[in-house]
C-alpha positions as CSV (number, residue, x, y, z in Angstrom):
1,M,0.2,-0.1,0.2
2,L,1.3,3.6,-1.0
3,N,2.0,5.7,1.9
4,N,3.8,9.2,2.3
5,S,6.9,7.5,3.3
6,T,7.3,5.4,0.6
7,M,6.1,8.0,-1.9
8,M,8.5,10.5,-0.6
9,Q,11.6,7.8,-1.1
10,R,10.4,6.9,-4.7
11,D,10.2,10.5,-5.4
12,L,13.8,11.5,-4.2
13,E,15.1,8.8,-5.9
14,V,14.7,10.3,-9.3
15,I,13.1,13.7,-9.1
16,W,15.1,17.1,-9.2
17,H,12.8,19.5,-8.1
18,P,12.4,23.1,-8.9
19,C,13.6,26.1,-6.8
20,T,14.5,23.6,-4.4
21,Q,17.9,23.1,-2.7
22,M,17.4,19.2,-2.5
23,K,19.8,18.8,0.4
24,D,17.0,20.3,2.5
25,H,14.6,17.0,1.8
26,E,17.2,15.1,4.2
27,T,15.4,16.7,7.1
28,L,12.4,18.6,5.2
29,P,9.8,15.9,4.2
30,L,8.1,16.3,1.0
31,I,4.5,16.0,0.6
32,P,3.1,13.4,-1.8
33,I,-0.5,14.5,-3.0
34,R,-2.5,11.8,-4.0
35,S,-5.8,14.2,-4.7
36,G,-7.5,17.5,-4.6
37,K,-10.8,19.2,-4.1
38,G,-11.8,22.6,-4.0
39,V,-9.4,24.3,-1.7
40,Y,-7.6,21.4,-0.2
41,L,-4.9,18.8,-1.3
42,Y,-4.7,15.1,0.2
43,D,-1.7,13.2,0.8
44,F,-1.7,9.8,0.9
45,E,-2.5,9.1,4.4
46,G,-5.8,11.2,4.0
47,N,-4.2,14.8,5.7
48,S,-5.5,17.7,4.3
49,Y,-3.9,21.3,3.3
50,I,-5.7,24.2,2.4
51,D,-3.6,25.5,-0.9
52,A,-3.2,29.3,0.3
53,V,-0.9,29.8,-2.8
54,S,-2.9,28.5,-5.3
55,S,-0.4,25.8,-6.3
56,W,2.0,28.5,-7.3
57,W,-0.5,31.1,-8.1
58,V,-2.6,28.9,-10.8
59,N,-5.6,27.3,-9.7
60,L,-8.3,30.0,-9.5
61,F,-11.6,27.8,-9.4
62,G,-10.4,24.8,-6.8
63,H,-8.8,21.7,-7.6
64,A,-11.0,19.0,-9.2
65,N,-13.4,21.7,-11.0
66,P,-16.4,19.9,-12.0
67,L,-17.5,22.6,-15.0
68,I,-13.2,22.2,-16.0
69,N,-13.3,18.1,-15.6
70,R,-16.0,18.0,-17.6
71,R,-15.0,20.2,-20.6
72,L,-11.7,18.1,-20.8
73,K,-13.3,15.0,-20.6
74,A,-15.5,15.9,-23.6
75,Q,-12.2,17.2,-25.5
76,I,-10.0,14.3,-25.0
77,D,-12.2,12.1,-27.1
78,K,-12.1,14.6,-30.0
79,L,-8.4,15.8,-30.4
80,E,-5.6,15.9,-27.8
81,H,-3.4,17.9,-30.2
82,V,-2.4,19.1,-33.4
83,L,0.3,21.3,-34.9
84,L,-0.5,25.2,-35.4
85,A,1.5,25.6,-37.8
86,G,-0.5,25.5,-41.1
87,F,-3.4,23.8,-39.2
88,T,-6.1,24.8,-36.3
89,H,-8.7,24.0,-34.5
90,A,-12.0,25.0,-32.7
91,P,-10.6,25.3,-29.0
92,A,-7.8,27.5,-30.0
93,I,-10.0,30.0,-32.2
94,E,-12.5,30.6,-29.9
95,L,-10.4,30.8,-26.8
96,A,-8.3,33.6,-29.1
97,H,-11.6,35.2,-29.9
98,K,-12.6,35.4,-26.2
99,L,-9.2,37.1,-25.2
100,V,-9.4,39.7,-27.9
101,A,-12.9,40.7,-26.3
102,L,-11.5,40.4,-22.8
103,T,-8.2,42.2,-22.6
104,P,-7.4,45.9,-23.3
105,E,-8.9,47.3,-26.7
106,K,-5.5,47.4,-28.8
107,L,-4.7,44.1,-28.2
108,K,-6.2,42.3,-31.3
109,K,-4.0,39.1,-32.0
110,V,-3.1,36.1,-29.9
111,F,0.3,34.4,-30.3
112,Y,0.2,31.1,-28.7
113,V,3.0,29.6,-26.1
114,D,3.5,27.1,-23.5
115,N,4.0,29.1,-20.1
116,G,4.9,32.0,-18.7
117,S,8.7,32.7,-19.3
118,S,8.4,31.5,-22.7
119,A,5.4,34.3,-23.4
120,V,7.7,36.7,-21.7
121,E,10.9,35.5,-24.3
122,A,8.1,35.8,-27.3
123,A,7.2,39.5,-26.5
124,L,10.6,40.9,-26.0
125,K,11.6,39.1,-29.2
126,M,8.4,40.0,-30.8
127,S,9.6,43.9,-30.0
128,Y,13.1,43.9,-30.9
129,H,12.0,42.5,-34.4
130,Y,9.2,45.0,-34.9
131,H,11.5,47.7,-34.6
132,L,14.2,45.8,-36.5
133,N,11.5,45.5,-39.4
134,R,10.9,49.4,-39.1
135,G,14.8,50.0,-39.8
136,K,15.6,50.7,-36.0
137,K,18.5,48.7,-34.2
138,K,16.7,48.6,-30.4
139,A,18.7,46.1,-28.3
140,L,18.1,47.4,-24.9
141,F,15.4,46.5,-22.9
142,L,13.9,48.1,-19.5
143,S,12.3,46.5,-16.5
144,L,11.7,47.6,-12.8
145,T,14.2,46.9,-10.0
146,N,12.6,43.8,-7.6
147,S,11.0,42.4,-10.7
148,Y,10.4,39.0,-11.7
149,H,9.5,37.7,-15.4
150,G,10.6,34.1,-15.8
151,E,13.6,31.9,-15.6
152,T,14.8,31.1,-19.1
153,L,17.7,33.5,-20.2
154,G,15.5,36.6,-21.6
155,A,13.0,36.3,-18.7
156,L,16.2,36.3,-16.3
157,A,17.8,39.3,-17.9
158,V,14.6,41.8,-17.6
159,G,13.9,40.5,-13.8
160,D,16.0,41.8,-10.7
161,V,16.7,38.6,-9.0
162,S,20.4,38.8,-8.3
163,L,21.0,35.4,-7.6
164,Y,20.1,34.6,-10.8
165,K,21.4,37.2,-12.6
166,E,24.7,37.2,-10.9
167,T,25.1,33.2,-11.7
168,Y,24.2,33.7,-15.2
169,E,25.3,37.3,-16.1
170,P,27.3,36.2,-19.2
171,L,24.4,34.9,-20.9
172,L,22.1,37.8,-20.5
173,I,20.8,40.2,-22.9
174,A,20.9,43.9,-22.5
175,N,18.7,45.3,-19.9
176,E,18.4,48.5,-17.9
177,Q,16.2,48.9,-14.2
178,V,14.4,51.9,-13.1
179,P,13.1,51.9,-9.4
180,V,10.0,50.4,-8.7
181,P,7.7,52.9,-6.6
182,K,8.6,52.2,-3.1
183,D,5.2,51.9,-1.6
184,Q,1.2,51.6,-2.8
185,S,1.0,55.4,-2.3
186,E,0.3,58.0,-5.4
187,E,3.3,60.1,-4.4
188,A,6.0,57.0,-4.6
189,A,4.3,56.6,-8.4
190,R,5.1,60.3,-9.1
191,E,8.6,59.8,-7.8
192,A,9.4,56.7,-9.8
193,L,7.9,58.1,-13.1
194,K,10.2,61.3,-12.8
195,I,13.0,58.9,-13.1
196,L,11.7,56.9,-15.7
197,E,11.2,59.9,-17.9
198,N,14.6,60.9,-17.3
199,L,15.8,57.7,-18.6
200,L,13.7,57.3,-21.4
201,E,14.7,61.0,-22.5
202,K,18.4,60.0,-22.6
203,R,18.3,56.3,-24.0
204,G,14.4,56.0,-25.7
205,E,16.3,55.4,-28.9
206,E,18.2,52.5,-27.7
207,I,15.1,50.7,-25.6
208,A,12.8,48.2,-27.4
209,A,10.5,47.8,-24.7
210,F,9.5,48.3,-21.0
211,I,8.2,45.3,-19.3
212,L,6.5,45.3,-15.6
213,E,4.3,43.3,-13.5
214,P,1.2,45.9,-13.0
215,L,0.8,46.6,-9.5
216,I,1.9,43.5,-7.8
217,Q,5.6,42.1,-8.4
218,G,5.0,38.3,-7.1
219,A,8.3,37.1,-6.7
220,G,9.8,40.2,-5.7
221,G,7.9,39.8,-2.2
222,M,4.4,40.7,-3.1
223,H,5.4,44.2,-3.7
224,M,2.8,46.6,-4.5
225,Y,2.4,50.3,-5.9
226,H,-0.2,52.8,-7.2
227,P,-2.1,51.9,-10.2
228,S,-1.5,55.4,-11.2
229,Y,2.1,54.5,-12.1
230,L,0.6,52.1,-15.1
231,L,-0.9,55.2,-16.4
232,G,2.2,57.4,-16.3
233,A,4.4,54.7,-17.8
234,R,2.0,53.9,-20.8
235,S,1.8,57.8,-21.6
236,L,5.5,57.9,-21.4
237,T,6.5,54.9,-23.4
238,L,4.1,56.2,-26.1
239,K,5.8,59.6,-26.2
240,Y,9.4,57.9,-26.5
241,D,8.5,55.3,-29.0
242,V,9.1,52.3,-26.5
243,H,6.8,49.5,-26.3
244,L,4.9,48.7,-22.8
245,I,4.8,44.9,-22.1
246,A,2.2,44.1,-19.4
247,D,3.4,41.0,-17.8
248,E,-0.2,39.5,-16.5
249,I,0.9,36.3,-16.1
250,M,0.1,36.4,-12.4
251,T,-1.8,39.3,-11.9
252,G,-4.5,38.4,-14.5
253,F,-7.8,36.8,-14.4
254,G,-9.2,38.5,-11.4
255,R,-6.2,38.6,-8.8
256,T,-6.2,42.3,-8.6
257,G,-9.4,42.9,-8.2
258,E,-10.2,43.7,-11.7
259,M,-9.7,41.2,-14.8
260,F,-6.1,42.5,-15.3
261,G,-4.1,45.0,-13.3
262,C,-3.9,47.3,-16.9
263,D,-7.9,47.5,-16.0
264,H,-7.7,49.5,-13.0
265,V,-6.6,52.7,-15.0
266,A,-8.1,51.4,-18.2
267,I,-4.3,51.2,-20.2
268,S,-4.0,49.2,-23.4
269,P,-0.3,47.9,-23.7
270,D,1.5,47.0,-26.9
271,F,1.9,43.6,-25.4
272,M,0.3,41.3,-22.6
273,T,1.6,38.0,-21.5
274,L,-0.9,35.6,-19.9
275,S,-0.4,32.4,-18.1
276,K,-1.0,30.9,-14.7
277,G,-4.5,31.4,-14.1
278,L,-5.7,31.1,-17.9
279,T,-6.1,27.2,-17.9
280,G,-7.6,27.3,-14.1
281,G,-4.5,26.0,-13.0
282,Y,-5.2,22.3,-15.2
283,L,-2.6,22.4,-18.0
284,P,0.3,24.6,-19.4
285,L,-0.4,27.5,-21.5
286,S,0.4,30.7,-22.2
287,V,-0.7,33.9,-25.0
288,V,1.2,36.9,-26.3
289,M,-1.5,39.6,-26.7
290,T,-0.4,42.1,-29.0
291,T,-1.7,45.1,-31.6
292,E,-2.5,45.4,-35.1
293,E,0.7,47.3,-35.3
294,V,2.7,45.0,-34.3
295,Y,1.5,42.2,-36.3
296,N,1.4,44.1,-39.5
297,A,5.1,45.0,-39.2
298,F,5.7,41.3,-39.8
299,Y,3.1,40.8,-42.9
300,C,4.6,40.7,-45.8
301,D,5.3,38.3,-48.9
302,Y,8.0,35.7,-48.2
303,N,10.9,37.3,-46.2
304,E,12.6,34.8,-44.0
305,Y,14.3,37.8,-42.2
306,R,11.0,39.6,-41.5
307,A,9.1,36.8,-40.2
308,F,8.4,36.2,-36.6
309,L,10.1,32.5,-36.4
310,H,9.2,31.5,-32.9
311,S,7.3,27.8,-32.2
312,H,7.0,25.5,-29.7
313,S,5.5,21.8,-30.3
314,Y,2.5,22.1,-27.9
315,T,1.6,25.7,-29.0
316,G,-2.0,26.2,-28.6
317,N,-2.7,22.6,-27.5
318,P,-6.4,21.7,-27.6
319,L,-6.8,20.5,-24.3
320,A,-5.2,23.2,-22.6
321,C,-7.3,25.6,-24.8
322,T,-10.3,24.0,-23.6
323,A,-9.5,24.0,-19.9
324,A,-8.8,28.3,-20.7
325,L,-12.4,28.2,-22.2
326,A,-14.0,26.4,-19.4
327,T,-12.3,29.0,-17.0
328,L,-13.6,31.9,-18.6
329,E,-17.1,30.5,-18.9
330,I,-16.9,30.6,-15.2
331,F,-16.0,34.1,-15.3
332,E,-18.8,34.6,-17.6
333,T,-21.5,32.8,-15.9
334,E,-20.5,33.6,-12.1
335,D,-19.8,36.7,-10.2
336,V,-16.3,36.2,-9.8
337,L,-15.0,39.5,-9.5
338,G,-17.9,40.4,-7.2
339,R,-17.4,37.7,-5.2
340,N,-13.5,38.3,-5.1
341,R,-14.0,42.0,-4.0
342,R,-16.0,40.6,-1.0
343,L,-13.8,37.7,0.1
344,S,-10.8,40.5,-0.3
345,T,-12.5,43.0,2.1
346,Y,-13.0,39.9,4.7
347,I,-9.6,39.3,4.5
348,E,-8.3,43.2,4.6
349,K,-10.1,43.1,8.0
350,K,-8.4,40.1,9.4
351,L,-5.0,41.7,8.1
352,V,-4.9,44.4,10.5
353,S,-4.5,42.0,13.7
354,F,-1.0,40.8,11.9
355,L,0.0,44.6,12.9
356,E,-0.1,43.8,16.7
357,L,2.7,41.4,16.2
358,P,6.3,43.2,17.2
359,T,8.2,41.7,13.9
360,V,5.7,42.5,11.7
361,K,6.7,45.3,9.8
362,E,4.0,45.9,7.2
363,V,0.5,44.4,5.8
364,R,-0.3,45.0,2.2
365,Q,-3.1,44.0,-0.2
366,Q,-4.2,44.2,-3.5
367,G,-7.6,42.4,-4.7
368,M,-7.1,38.5,-4.1
369,V,-3.4,39.0,-2.9
370,A,-2.6,39.6,0.8
371,A,1.1,40.1,2.3
372,I,3.0,39.8,5.8
373,E,6.6,41.5,5.7
374,L,8.2,40.6,8.7
375,Q,11.5,42.4,10.1
376,G,14.1,41.7,12.6
377,Y,15.4,38.4,10.7
378,D,18.5,37.6,9.2
379,A,18.0,36.0,5.6
380,K,20.1,33.1,7.0
381,E,17.6,32.3,9.5
382,R,15.1,31.1,7.1
383,V,12.0,32.1,9.0
384,G,9.7,31.1,5.5
385,L,11.2,27.8,5.8
386,I,10.1,27.6,9.4
387,L,6.8,29.0,9.1
388,Y,6.0,26.8,5.7
389,R,6.8,23.9,8.2
390,Y,4.8,24.8,11.1
391,A,1.8,26.0,8.6
392,L,1.8,22.1,7.1
393,T,1.3,20.5,10.6
394,R,-1.6,23.0,10.7
395,G,-3.0,21.7,7.5
396,V,-2.2,24.8,5.3
397,L,0.1,25.3,2.7
398,L,2.1,28.4,2.8
399,R,5.1,29.1,0.6
400,P,6.7,32.3,2.1
401,L,9.0,34.6,-0.2
402,G,11.8,34.9,2.2
403,N,10.5,37.1,5.1
404,V,7.2,37.5,3.3
405,I,4.3,35.6,3.8
406,Y,1.5,36.1,1.2
407,F,-1.7,34.8,0.8
408,M,-3.0,33.4,-2.6
409,P,-5.7,31.3,-2.5
410,P,-8.0,29.6,-5.1
411,Y,-11.1,32.1,-5.5
412,T,-13.8,29.3,-4.0
413,I,-12.3,29.7,-0.6
414,K,-14.8,30.3,2.1
415,K,-14.4,32.9,5.0
416,E,-14.0,29.8,7.7
417,E,-11.2,28.6,5.5
418,I,-9.7,32.4,5.7
419,D,-10.1,32.1,9.1
420,L,-7.9,29.0,9.5
421,M,-5.3,29.9,6.7
422,M,-4.5,33.6,8.9
423,A,-5.0,32.1,12.0
424,V,-2.4,29.4,11.1
425,A,-0.1,32.3,10.1
426,Y,-0.6,34.7,13.2
427,E,0.5,31.2,15.3
428,G,3.6,30.8,13.5
429,I,4.7,34.4,13.7
430,E,3.7,34.4,17.5
431,R,5.6,30.9,17.9
432,L,8.5,32.5,16.0
433,N,8.8,35.1,18.1
434,R,9.0,33.4,21.5
435,S,11.4,30.8,19.4
436,L,9.1,27.8,20.0
437,V,9.1,26.6,16.5
């Protein structure tokens, strides 16, 4: 009979896990998951865990969602995959039309990719190649400090994770960074926009695109900033002929309180990258949304140097597109954003209590993302790992980012589950303060 111990042993014999120092698992047990239902994950011994991080921010409507399950079961008997070069299929066509209708008005074309990092890579290449097709060699990219856009080489180059960039620096494309607004105030946004304008004025002719995560920097400790920065950035990039890439891979599909982070100030970027919640957490799929203007810069009689030659074997996979269509159907038939706003208000009220704890530096929230930043701990103490281990003993999956504990649960979470999720985090910090963990 399979149990947690057996599954863990078999795993460690052969699997190299992502974002993991494997030596940690000499003392840190792996949690083998047998099944999931709603906001819960279940291991091989029947223990349950509230998925407070939506399994790396992808699961919007709960595990084993009945509607998405039905749609996938029907599709798998029709078509599992076909190449998207010279061929097409109904799920890809229907999904593309829905995304064009759903995203900001100038985004009229859909380019299918496989995952978030690949979508960022494609957007960067499209931007550079667009300028090249217009006779301009703009080989520099611009991004925000504290940003994260993925872990392939192009995505790493425009991110700001020092551990990655220092290791792979010789392999990375040219990138400059401007300061992210220091907090969620309008004043901080204004200060950061002044610096952005100064750089664009000096180097706009060199810069192909400015990429940012709207409102929330996910892997950057859930750092958040005011929506007015997006409005200013859009205005400035238009002024200096620099593309704006909105990386909505994490912030898209309702996480920020609107369907997309860009919707808070009604801006339309030149590119929007989407993934994670796009398929409700079921299958890998990503897209690059772009404009007619960008598309037309590549549209011509055959010219191998002008064409955008970028492809993945599973581009536009019918099963993944079907999962995405089912996910969007839930948005269409239920008041998802309204329910999220009510839940985020409930979370906001409960967040206040964390400020009573002496080691809590700040709490912050944007829609269905809430964060608690701790102070007074050295990185070597690995307090995030300590809190992660404690939360598992209480039936909650938290995965802190260094000294930042965050909540990003599926939208189907109930208030009593929010209560438990946040109570466990509170208890964990209290115990940490008393050195009892």
